[in-house]
C-alpha positions, 0 to 999 in steps of 0.5 A, a space after each residue: 499499499 502506497 502513502 500519498 506523496 507530496 511535492 518535495 521541499 525542504 523541511 526542518 524537524 528535530 534539528 534534521 534537514 530532509 527532502 520532504 515526500 521522499 523515502 529516506 532510509 526507513 522513514 518518510 518526511 512529509 510536508 503537512 498543510 502549511 501553517 496548521 500542524 508541525 512537520 513530522 516524520 512518518 515511519 514504516 510503523 504506519 505503513 505496517 499498521 495499515 497493512 495489518 488493519 487491511 488483513 484484519 478488515 478482510 478476516 472479519 467478512 462472514 459467510 452471510 456476505 456482511 462483516 462482524 468483528 467477532 468473525 461469526 454469522 450473522 453479520 452486523 450492518 453497522 460493522 459492515 458499514 465501518 468495513 466498507 468505509 475503511 476498505 475504500 479509505 485504504 484504496 481497496 473493496 471487499 473481496 466479495 462485494 456482491 456478498 455484501 450486497 446480498 447481506 445488505 438487501 436481506 437485512 432491509 427485507 427483514 426490517 430490524 432496528 431503528 429504521 433511520 439508522 438501518 437505512 443510513 447504513 444501508 444507503 452508505 454501504 450500497 453507495 460506496 459499493 456502486 449500487 443504484 439507489 433508485 429502488 430505495 427511493 420507492 420504499 416509503 419507510 426509507 423516506 418516511 422514517 428520515 422525514 419524521 426524524 427531522 420533525 423529532 429533533 429537540 425531543 430527548 424522549 424520541 432518541 434511540 438509546 444508542 445515540 452518542 449525540 442529540 445530532 446523530 439521528 439528524 445527520 443520518 436522516 439528512 444523509 439518507 434524504 440527500 442521497 435519495 434526492 428527497 427535498 428538505 427544509 435545509 434552513 430549518 435543519 440549520 436552525 436546529 443545529 444552531 439552537 444547540 450552539 453554546 458559549 464555548 464554541 461547542 455544540 450540545 443540550 443544556 449547555 454542555 458541549 461535546 465533541 460528537 454533537 460538535 462534529 455533527 453540527 460541523 458535518 450537517 452544516 457541510 453537507 447542507 453547504 450552509 457554514 456554521 457561524 462563528 467558526 473561530 469560536 468553534 475551533 477554539 472549543 476544538 483546540 481546547 480539547 485536544 489535550 483531553 482525548 482518551 478514546 479513539 472515537 473523541 480523536 476522530 470527532 475532534 479531527 474530522 471537525 477540524 478538517 470540516 473547518 479547514 484546519 488540522 490537529 496542532 499536535 499531529 505527532 501526539 495524534 499518530 502515537 495515540 492512534 498506533 498505541 490502540 492497534 492490537 495484535 490481530 490488526 485491529 484497533 481498540 478505543 483506548 490505548 491500555 484497555 479494549 478489543 479491536 472492532 471494525 468501528 475503532 479501526 475506521 476511526 484510527 485510519 480516518 485520523 491517520 489520513 486526516 493528519 496527512 500520514 495515510 
């Protein structure tokens, strides 16, 4: 697997001068976005970590065509979503793409789980595999469930028990409707997001900001091509959280939100070290360095962060 090359130029890092973007012994010297973060050395450790992760993801495809971190059937639609996303991030595809599609369509026919979440995962997987979504445009639940979710935003009693943010279901509903070319009131969605804006720059209900909700606020606004106001204040909140990240998902929300705002992490070396420390023997990543088992979700978060800081 290849790391992305950048235009060679001179860079100084830790008292060393090297040609960036070229292999020097066993290390890569990479120039990262100007003014956004320091120069960093990308070693073979990142390459090996990505190769091991690729093998791990492939090993999680089960007999029914989908993916599950435990490597047994039945597969998980959520795990299948993260597996396909990770493979695409690494420039790969599932070894049995047709099997993945069959699994997704079968899961939809069974109609299990939260409909908005289910259709979001299904649409993302099928879209990423090049499947025609026209069939879903004629399934009433694929449209009615997301539209209903838009009207319930702000009512905590209607939130699915496993959501990690007040805006997660709104994001999924908006995503499904946009992929299916269903009209929605964009200005109304942005007003709902803005109502969760807090004085510290973050987003969250009851005045309590979280990285997850701030990430979803930025993500939804970007999808709607409706930039958030006071982006400097939002970025200030994100910067304040950089030294208080203990789990991969939080680092992912932090890094991704910064990227949406056109910025990057201010300390990429620490982020890379944290991510690599979360990799387990089998190639997958766990949510924290000292504890946890590898999952497909955390593996996607880990490799996404490495991509966002410019080393993958």
